[in-house]
Backbone bond lengths (Angstrom), bond angles and torsions (degrees), N, CA, C in turn:
res aa  C-N    CA-C-N  psi(-1)  N-CA   C-N-CA  omega(-1)  CA-C   N-CA-C  phi
1 X - - - 1.474 - - 1.531 107.26 -
2 X 1.320 116.36 135.02 1.493 119.73 179.30 1.514 111.24 -92.56
3 X 1.325 115.09 168.33 1.474 120.81 -175.74 1.508 111.36 -60.66
4 X 1.325 119.11 -38.34 1.483 119.98 179.25 1.512 110.74 -62.10
5 X 1.318 118.75 -41.53 1.470 121.72 178.93 1.505 111.91 -65.73
6 X 1.348 114.38 -42.35 1.487 120.06 177.89 1.520 109.84 -59.88
7 X 1.355 116.15 -50.03 1.445 122.30 -178.94 1.554 111.99 -58.47
8 X 1.277 116.95 -42.82 1.478 121.77 -179.96 1.525 109.50 -65.13
9 X 1.323 118.10 -42.02 1.464 121.26 179.17 1.543 109.82 -64.34
10 X 1.315 117.10 -44.14 1.467 121.27 179.33 1.520 109.80 -62.62
11 X 1.305 117.89 -47.88 1.466 122.07 -177.88 1.535 109.35 -61.28
12 X 1.306 119.25 -42.32 1.464 122.36 178.68 1.528 109.94 -62.79
13 X 1.323 116.05 -43.59 1.487 120.41 179.73 1.518 111.06 -64.84
14 X 1.310 117.17 -42.92 1.454 120.61 -179.45 1.531 110.96 -64.80
15 X 1.359 116.09 -40.84 1.451 119.81 178.81 1.537 110.76 -59.60
16 X 1.331 117.03 -39.61 1.462 120.98 179.25 1.541 110.59 -68.14
17 X 1.335 117.15 -36.23 1.470 120.53 -174.72 1.511 115.64 -86.11
18 X 1.328 118.15 -34.81 1.478 119.66 -170.78 1.522 112.50 -117.78
19 X 1.267 118.26 19.63 1.489 122.35 -177.68 1.551 110.47 -88.14
20 X 1.324 114.61 49.40 1.478 119.07 178.40 1.517 109.17 -148.37
21 X 1.305 116.80 164.67 1.447 124.16 -179.36 1.523 107.35 -98.40
22 X 1.338 117.64 123.14 1.458 122.45 179.16 1.524 108.82 -99.50
23 X 1.307 116.13 102.24 1.456 122.90 -174.75 1.534 111.35 -60.91
24 X 1.327 117.38 -41.93 1.472 120.94 -178.17 1.549 109.56 -64.01
25 X 1.340 118.14 -46.04 1.465 120.69 179.52 1.508 109.80 -60.29
26 X 1.301 117.07 -46.10 1.452 119.39 179.87 1.516 114.27 -63.58
27 X 1.319 116.20 -30.06 1.470 120.58 -177.68 1.524 112.72 -79.41
28 X 1.337 118.52 -32.65 1.455 118.39 -171.21 1.525 115.15 -118.07
29 X 1.311 118.89 -9.29 1.469 120.80 -178.02 1.543 108.72 -109.81
30 X 1.296 116.18 121.66 1.481 122.94 177.20 1.505 109.78 -65.59
31 X 1.309 117.28 144.30 1.473 121.34 -179.23 1.534 114.03 -59.86
32 X 1.317 117.29 -26.53 1.473 121.25 -177.07 1.515 113.51 -100.81
33 X 1.349 118.02 3.37 1.480 120.74 -177.79 1.531 110.02 -66.58
34 X 1.330 114.19 137.15 1.456 121.68 177.52 1.524 109.09 -112.95
35 X 1.320 115.98 148.82 1.471 122.03 -179.97 1.505 110.24 -138.28
36 X 1.324 114.85 158.81 1.453 123.63 173.73 1.516 108.72 -117.82
37 X 1.317 116.31 142.07 1.446 122.00 177.94 1.528 109.95 -139.42
38 X 1.297 116.79 154.35 1.469 122.02 175.30 1.527 108.28 -125.43
39 X 1.295 116.52 140.93 1.441 123.71 171.76 1.522 105.53 -96.66
40 X 1.329 116.40 112.76 1.469 122.82 -174.11 1.498 110.35 -116.11
41 X 1.323 116.82 131.32 1.453 121.82 -179.57 1.548 110.87 -67.64
42 X 1.319 115.39 135.36 1.474 120.84 -179.75 1.508 110.03 -92.29
43 X 1.319 117.23 -21.57 1.471 120.89 -178.48 1.520 108.70 -153.37
44 X 1.306 116.05 169.30 1.451 118.20 -179.67 1.514 110.77 -75.95
45 X 1.321 114.39 157.26 1.462 121.73 -179.28 1.504 111.17 170.11
46 X 1.334 115.32 -160.20 1.432 121.80 179.80 1.529 108.09 -125.00
47 X 1.304 116.50 130.54 1.462 122.85 -176.62 1.557 109.95 -69.80
48 X 1.340 115.44 137.09 1.453 121.66 175.55 1.523 106.96 -150.70
49 X 1.345 117.53 146.92 1.446 121.33 173.83 1.503 116.50 89.47
50 X 1.324 117.31 14.35 1.482 117.66 -176.83 1.518 112.94 -67.24
51 X 1.334 117.23 -30.52 1.482 118.16 179.62 1.535 110.08 -63.45
52 X 1.338 116.59 -46.08 1.463 120.52 -178.62 1.520 110.19 -69.27
53 X 1.332 119.06 -38.57 1.448 122.08 176.98 1.517 109.65 -58.22
54 X 1.330 118.73 -50.04 1.451 122.46 179.50 1.520 111.43 -64.28
55 X 1.275 118.06 -36.68 1.467 123.78 -179.21 1.532 111.32 -61.63
56 X 1.331 116.49 -37.71 1.454 120.61 177.60 1.555 109.90 -56.35
57 X 1.312 116.45 -45.71 1.454 119.94 -177.72 1.534 111.28 -75.49
58 X 1.336 117.26 -29.82 1.462 119.97 173.51 1.544 110.63 -62.04
59 X 1.307 115.68 -40.56 1.498 120.15 179.84 1.487 111.45 -72.76
60 X 1.305 118.24 -38.02 1.483 121.06 177.23 1.501 111.42 -64.19
61 X 1.299 117.63 -34.42 1.443 123.00 -178.89 1.526 112.63 74.90
62 X 1.304 116.76 161.24 1.451 125.05 175.88 1.515 114.24 63.70
63 X 1.324 117.19 20.04 1.447 123.62 173.81 1.519 109.78 -137.68
64 X 1.332 115.51 126.31 1.449 121.41 175.65 1.522 108.99 -88.28
65 X 1.292 118.11 127.47 1.446 123.20 177.23 1.526 109.69 -115.65
66 X 1.303 116.66 113.90 1.476 121.86 -177.64 1.505 108.85 -109.52
67 X 1.346 116.65 102.93 1.481 121.93 -179.98 1.540 106.48 -76.15
68 X 1.316 116.12 124.77 1.453 121.47 -178.80 1.529 112.87 -99.12
69 X 1.329 116.86 -28.04 1.435 122.58 -179.36 1.534 109.43 -125.32
70 X 1.301 117.35 125.62 1.477 122.90 -173.97 1.528 112.50 -85.60
71 X 1.305 114.99 161.55 1.449 122.84 175.39 1.546 110.41 -49.75
72 X 1.304 115.86 137.63 1.468 120.75 179.75 1.503 113.77 91.51
73 X 1.333 118.58 -7.77 1.473 123.15 179.62 1.496 109.39 -77.52
74 X 1.334 117.13 132.95 1.446 121.95 172.56 1.528 108.54 -76.05
75 X 1.365 115.39 130.68 1.462 118.40 -179.42 1.533 109.19 -122.30
76 X 1.323 114.23 161.88 1.455 121.52 175.46 1.518 108.36 -126.77
77 X 1.307 118.06 164.16 1.450 122.90 179.04 1.527 109.81 -54.15
78 X 1.315 115.29 132.25 1.465 121.59 178.73 1.497 115.45 95.77
79 X 1.359 117.56 -12.43 1.462 119.87 177.46 1.511 110.56 -65.12
80 X 1.321 118.40 138.15 1.442 122.88 176.02 1.518 107.01 -87.53
81 X 1.337 115.71 118.91 1.474 122.30 -177.41 1.513 110.44 -84.83
82 X 1.344 116.68 -43.61 1.415 120.98 178.78 1.513 111.48 -157.90
83 X 1.320 115.80 163.81 1.460 121.57 174.92 1.521 108.04 -120.59
84 X 1.331 114.77 150.43 1.451 122.14 -179.89 1.533 107.54 -128.09
85 X 1.318 116.61 142.43 1.473 121.03 175.27 1.540 106.91 -145.06
86 X 1.331 115.21 131.40 1.444 117.59 175.04 1.513 112.34 165.05
87 X 1.324 114.68 -163.62 1.453 122.98 -175.17 1.528 109.26 -59.79
88 X 1.336 116.11 126.35 1.445 121.16 -176.83 1.539 112.34 -62.77
89 X 1.305 116.98 -38.48 1.455 120.28 -178.33 1.550 111.30 -66.66
90 X 1.310 116.17 -30.13 1.459 120.80 -178.71 1.536 110.72 -68.01
91 X 1.337 117.04 -33.02 1.451 121.43 177.35 1.510 109.58 -52.95
């Protein structure tokens, strides 16, 4: 699958998921608020799909996605797979 196809699939999925107005978010989250998040493994396994995961946030913009463990890496519960930092509303 090429990057154009991946991007189109991500955009279509995001449009289906986030094409609504969230009243609570708009009421309590400042437009300039920044947040940090961690993707933490719940169980052991092997990492896959990090490129697509990161690409989602690249397309959303205003969020830095730092992949810490690459595809094919064996993980255990509690391992930090990646960190995110950016605009809270974009999450």
